[in-house]
C-alpha positions in Angstrom: -12.2 32.6 10.6 -14.5 32.2 7.8 -11.0 31.7 5.3 -10.0 29.0 8.2 -13.3 26.8 7.8 -13.7 27.4 4.3 -10.2 25.5 4.0 -11.2 22.8 6.4 -14.7 22.2 4.8 -12.0 21.7 1.6 -9.5 19.6 3.5 -12.8 17.5 4.7 -14.2 16.9 1.1 -10.7 16.0 0.1 -10.0 13.3 2.9 -13.6 12.0 2.0 -13.3 11.4 -1.5 -9.6 10.1 -1.5 -10.1 8.2 2.0 -11.0 5.0 0.3 -7.7 5.5 -2.3 -5.5 5.9 0.3 -6.3 2.9 2.4 -6.4 0.7 -1.1 -2.7 1.5 -2.5 -0.2 -0.9 -2.1 2.1 -0.5 0.6 5.6 -0.1 -0.3 8.7 -1.3 1.8 10.2 1.6 3.3 6.1 2.3 5.0 6.5 -1.3 6.4 9.8 -0.7 7.7 8.8 3.6 9.3 5.5 1.8 10.6 7.5 -0.9 12.5 10.3 1.4 13.2 8.2 3.6 15.2 6.2 0.7 16.8 9.4 -0.8 18.2 9.8 1.6 20.7 7.0 0.6 22.5 8.7 -2.5 23.1 10.9 -3.8 25.8 14.4 -3.0 25.2 16.4 -6.3 24.3 13.6 -6.0 21.3 14.2 -2.9 20.0 16.5 -3.8 16.8 15.6 -0.4 15.4 17.6 0.5 12.2 16.4 4.4 12.0 15.5 6.7 14.0 14.6 10.1 13.4 12.6 12.5 16.1 9.3 12.8 14.8 9.3 9.1 15.2 8.7 9.4 19.2 5.8 11.3 19.2 4.1 8.9 16.5 5.0 6.0 18.8 2.6 7.3 21.5 -0.3 6.9 18.9 0.7 3.2 17.3 0.6 1.9 21.1 -2.8 2.5 21.2 -3.4 0.0 18.5 -3.2 -3.7 18.5 -2.8 -4.8 15.3 -0.4 -3.9 11.8 -3.4 -3.0 9.7 -4.8 -0.1 12.3 -1.4 1.7 12.5 -0.7 1.3 9.0 -4.5 3.2 8.6 -3.5 5.9 11.1 -0.2 6.7 9.4 -1.6 6.9 6.3 -4.1 8.9 7.4 -1.8 11.0 9.0 1.1 11.2 6.4 -2.5 12.7 4.3 -3.1 15.3 6.3 0.8 16.8 6.7 0.3 16.4 2.7 -2.9 18.6 2.5 -1.3 21.1 4.8 2.4 21.7 2.8 -0.3 22.1 0.0 -1.8 24.6 2.1 1.0 26.1 2.9 2.5 26.4 -0.6 -0.5 28.4 -1.7 0.1 30.5 0.3 3.3 31.9 -0.9 1.1 34.3 -2.9 -1.4 36.8 -1.5 -4.4 36.5 -3.5 -8.1 37.1 -2.6 -9.5 34.2 -1.1 -11.1 32.7 -4.5 -7.7 32.9 -6.7 -6.0 31.6 -3.7 -8.7 28.4 -3.5 -8.1 27.8 -7.3 -4.3 28.1 -6.8 -4.5 25.4 -4.0 -6.7 23.4 -6.3 -4.1 23.7 -9.1 -0.7 23.1 -6.8 -3.1 19.8 -5.2 -3.4 18.4 -8.6 0.5 17.8 -9.9 0.3 14.3 -10.5 3.8 13.0 -9.2 2.9 14.5 -5.7 0.0 12.2 -5.5 2.0 9.2 -6.4 4.6 9.7 -2.6 3.2 12.1 -1.2 0.8 10.1 1.5 2.7 7.3 2.0 4.3 7.0 5.0 8.1 8.2 3.7 10.2 10.8 5.2 10.0 12.9 2.1 6.5 14.0 3.4 8.0 15.4 6.4 11.9 17.3 4.8 8.5 18.9 2.3 7.1 20.5 5.4 10.3 21.6 6.8 11.5 23.0 3.5 8.1 24.8 2.9 8.4 26.5 6.3 12.2 27.4 6.1 11.0 28.7 2.8 8.4 30.4 4.0 10.2 32.8 6.8 13.2 33.0 4.4 10.5 34.8 2.1 9.2 36.8 5.2 13.2 37.6 6.9 14.4 38.9 3.5 11.4 41.1 3.3 11.3 42.6 6.5 14.5 42.1 8.2 12.7 40.8 11.3 14.6 38.7 13.7 11.9 37.0 15.1 11.6 35.3 11.3 15.2 34.2 11.2 14.5 32.1 14.6 12.3 30.4 13.3 14.5 29.5 9.9 17.6 28.0 12.1 14.7 26.0 14.2 13.3 24.8 10.6 16.5 23.8 8.9 17.5 22.1 12.6 14.2 20.0 12.5 15.1 19.3 8.5 18.2 18.0 9.6 16.6 15.3 11.7 14.1 14.2 9.9 16.2 11.8 7.8 19.8 11.6 6.8 19.7 13.4 3.3 17.4 16.0 5.4 21.0 17.1 7.6 22.0 18.3 3.6 19.5 19.9 2.2 19.5 21.7 5.4 23.0 22.7 4.9 22.1 23.5 1.2 19.7 25.5 1.9 20.7 27.4 5.0 24.5 28.0 2.8 23.0 29.3 -0.2 20.4 32.3 2.4 23.6 33.2 4.4 25.5 33.7 0.7 22.4 35.8 -0.2 22.5 37.6 3.4 26.3 38.6 3.5 26.2 39.7 -0.3 23.0 41.7 0.6 23.8 43.0 4.0 28.0 42.5 4.1 29.0 42.8 7.6 25.9 44.0 9.0 24.4 40.4 8.4 26.6 38.9 11.4 24.2 39.5 13.9 21.2 38.2 12.7 23.1 35.3 11.4 24.8 34.5 14.8 20.9 34.9 15.9 20.2 32.0 13.5 22.8 29.7 14.3 21.9 30.3 17.7 18.6 29.1 17.2 19.6 26.0 15.1 21.7 24.7 17.6 19.4 25.3 20.4 16.7 23.1 18.6 19.6 20.3 17.7 20.2 19.8 21.2 16.5 20.1 22.6 16.0 17.3 19.9 18.8 15.2 21.2 17.1 16.0 24.7 14.5 14.1 23.3 16.3 11.1 22.4 17.8 11.3 26.1 14.6 11.7 28.1 13.1 8.7 26.5 15.8 6.7 26.6 17.0 6.3 22.7 20.0 8.3 22.2 22.3 5.1 22.7 20.1 3.7 20.1 19.8 7.4 17.3 24.4 7.3 18.0 24.6 3.9 17.0 22.1 4.1 13.6 24.2 7.1 12.8 27.0 5.1 13.2 25.9 1.9 11.2 24.5 4.4 8.9 28.2 5.2 7.9 29.5 1.5 8.2 27.4 -0.7 7.2 25.7 1.4 3.5 27.5 1.0 0.7 26.7 3.9 -1.5 28.1 2.7 -4.9 24.9 2.2 -6.0 24.4 3.9 -9.4 20.9 5.1 -10.4 19.8 8.3 -12.5 17.5 11.1 -11.5 16.8 11.4 -15.5 13.7 9.6 -15.3 12.5 12.0 -12.3 12.8 15.4 -15.1 11.1 13.1 -17.5 8.0 12.3 -15.1 7.8 16.1 -14.2 8.0 17.3 -17.4 5.4 14.8 -18.9 3.0 15.5 -16.1 3.3 18.9 -15.2 4.6 20.5 -18.6 2.8 23.9 -17.7 4.4 24.1 -14.7 8.2 23.4 -16.6 7.6 26.1 -18.7 6.3 28.1 -15.9 9.5 27.8 -14.3 11.6 28.7 -17.4 9.5 32.0 -18.2 10.3 33.1 -14.5 13.8 32.8 -14.3 14.2 34.2 -17.9 12.7 37.6 -16.5 13.9 37.3 -13.4 17.6 37.5 -14.9 16.8 39.8 -17.2 15.7 42.3 -14.3 18.7 41.8 -12.7 17.6 41.9 -9.1 19.5 38.9 -7.9 19.7 39.2 -4.1 16.2 38.6 -2.8 14.2 35.0 -1.9 13.0 34.4 -5.8 17.0 34.3 -6.4 17.1 32.2 -3.2 14.4 30.2 -4.7 15.9 29.7 -8.1 19.5 28.9 -6.2 17.7 26.3 -4.0 15.9 24.2 -7.0 20.0 24.4 -8.7 20.9 23.2 -5.5 18.8 20.0 -5.3 19.2 19.2 -8.5 22.8 18.8 -7.8 22.0 16.5 -5.0 20.1 14.7 -6.9 22.7 13.7 -9.4 25.6 13.4 -5.9 22.9 10.8 -4.5 23.9 7.0 -5.2 20.6 6.4 -5.0 17.9 9.0 -6.3 15.2 7.0 -6.0 12.1 7.4 -7.9 10.5 8.9 -4.6 12.7 11.3 -4.5 10.6 13.0 -7.2 8.5 14.6 -4.5 10.9 16.9 -2.9 12.2 18.0 -5.9 8.8 19.1 -7.9 8.0 20.9 -4.4 11.2 23.0 -4.5 10.3 23.8 -8.4 7.3 24.5 -6.9 7.9 27.0 -4.2 10.3 29.0 -6.9 7.8 29.0 -9.5 5.3 30.8 -6.8 8.2 32.9 -5.6 8.3 34.3 -9.6 5.0 34.7 -9.6 5.2 38.8 -9.7 8.0 38.2 -12.8 5.4 36.0 -14.8 3.9 38.3 -17.7 -0.1 38.8 -17.3 -1.8 35.4 -19.1 -4.7 37.1 -21.3 -8.1 36.0 -18.9 -9.5 34.0 -22.0 -6.5 31.4 -21.8 -7.2 30.6 -17.9 -9.9 27.7 -18.6 -7.7 25.8 -21.5 -4.4 26.2 -19.5 -6.2 25.1 -16.5 -8.0 22.5 -18.4 -5.1 20.6 -20.3 -3.5 20.8 -16.1 -5.7 19.0 -14.5 -6.8 16.1 -17.7 -3.0 15.7 -17.4 -3.6 15.0 -13.8 -7.0 12.4 -14.1 -4.7 10.7 -17.3 -1.9 9.9 -14.9 -3.7 9.5 -11.9 -5.8 6.7 -13.7 -3.5 5.6 -16.4 -0.5 4.9 -14.0 0.0 1.2 -13.0 1.8 2.3 -9.6 -1.7 3.9 -8.3 -3.7 1.1 -8.9 -1.7 -1.2 -7.1 -4.4 -2.7 -4.3 -2.9 -4.2 -0.7 -5.5 -6.7 0.4 -3.0 -9.3 -0.2 -0.5 -7.6 1.9 -3.0 -7.3 5.1 -3.8 -10.8 4.5 -0.4 -11.4 5.3 -0.5 -9.2 7.9 -3.5 -10.9 9.7 -2.5 -14.4 9.2 1.1 -14.2 10.5 -0.4 -11.9 13.4 -3.5 -14.4 14.1 -0.8 -18.0 14.2 1.6 -16.4 16.8 1.6 -14.6 19.6 2.9 -11.0 21.2 6.3 -12.6 22.3 6.7 -14.7 19.3 8.7 -13.0 16.2 7.8 -13.0 12.6 10.5 -12.8 9.9 9.8 -10.7 6.9 13.3 -8.8 6.6 11.1 -5.5 5.4 9.0 -5.0 9.3 5.7 -6.6 7.3 4.3 -6.6 10.6 4.2 -4.1 13.4 3.4 -6.1 16.0 5.2 -8.6 16.4 9.5 -8.8 17.7 12.4 -9.2 14.8 14.4 -12.1 15.2 17.9 -10.9 15.2 19.1 -7.1 14.8 20.3 -7.4 11.4 16.3 -8.5 10.6 16.2 -5.6 8.0 17.5 -7.0 4.4 18.8 -3.4 2.2 20.0 -3.5 -0.8 22.8 -0.9 0.2 24.2 -3.3 2.9 24.3 -6.2 0.8 28.3 -6.7 0.7 28.5 -6.4 4.1 26.4 -9.6 3.8 28.6 -11.5 1.6 31.7 -10.6 3.4 29.9 -11.6 6.7 30.4 -8.2 8.2 26.5 -8.5 8.9 24.9 -12.3 9.8 23.5 -14.0 6.7 19.5 -14.8 7.0 20.5 -18.6 7.5 22.1 -17.9 10.7 18.9 -15.6 11.9 16.8 -18.2 11.1 18.6 -20.8 12.8 18.9 -19.1 15.8 15.4 -17.7 16.9 13.4 -20.2 14.4 10.2 -18.0 13.9 6.8 -19.4 13.7 6.3 -17.4 10.4 8.1 -16.4 7.3 7.1 -14.2 5.2 8.8 -14.1 1.8 7.2 -11.8 -0.1 5.8 -8.3 0.4 4.4 -6.7 -2.6 2.8 -9.1 -5.4 0.0 -11.7 -4.3 
């Protein structure tokens, strides 16, 4: 109880310090898209032109329906995702059993990885993907240590939730679950069949429950249509390199990277591979491969990738050589100094959203709730969209050129929206 209250106090202090920064930092296009898509679930069916739909959006829509303006919805979503971000950091610190004070120090060290702050509190799928990756990892660790079936049930359940959080969440769940299957089959040979069928059963049950959630609220046809559109309308020929993600992690968290390398070295030297430590290392390899297979590994993928590395580092904690006590303060000081340096100097962290919120307020003041606003990304969460193809996404550009999707000019001619916003990012 005292430990829980202590963490609650720490969370409250962090929130109080960070609140202004969280609310004034510039919103990204994905944040507007997700916030608007969530609130569109509250609109009449004929105006629900939704392009992304995941299970978590349904409960969030009940809360966004309480607000009558976009700014309040955005603020609510940012604070909610920041809360999930802090929960993720807390759960990470629970991978290692330490005294309360040492666990608190570990929490602060994990929290002060700069790259986690770039995208961790933004309104993105990544924050929830990370939550289910961490929860899955925790229960895989418990199962591999105890072989209790109640843990394998939660492994399947959280992997199912991960699958329905985003399209790439499904790929992650296959990679994580497949690696778990492999290690368990090697560990127990034929004896692993029964617990693994229990794992599959929990995955299927939770997946069916999520499908029932879509059905119960009348969104199942929309969900299935979106899945079909994602396959048929999205051009996966975009080429980006994940090299920038690796370089950013090395620059901002060199001690973490070095610790991971040292941990892997001593783990291999020990030659005990089929355990949680081995699974965590394989998970880093899996996500690295998936980053290279991803046709568009945008920079926000750094959040998930760094979390997977941190899980592996914490899993390898027992393998690390003891650090001399006199090195604690210098190492922690270097880590915190890098955090402060990048936090202050990175231009990405210093853009404000004042002009964006002005666009939102003016658009809402110039239109009634029944009038549409056209802005290509969903800037205004409280207004109708003019056309089913209103979301202009670069991965769908070929379909606009070929006429498979409606031209922007034709959309405008059909509805003639009272307000058109052509730029969401810059003043």
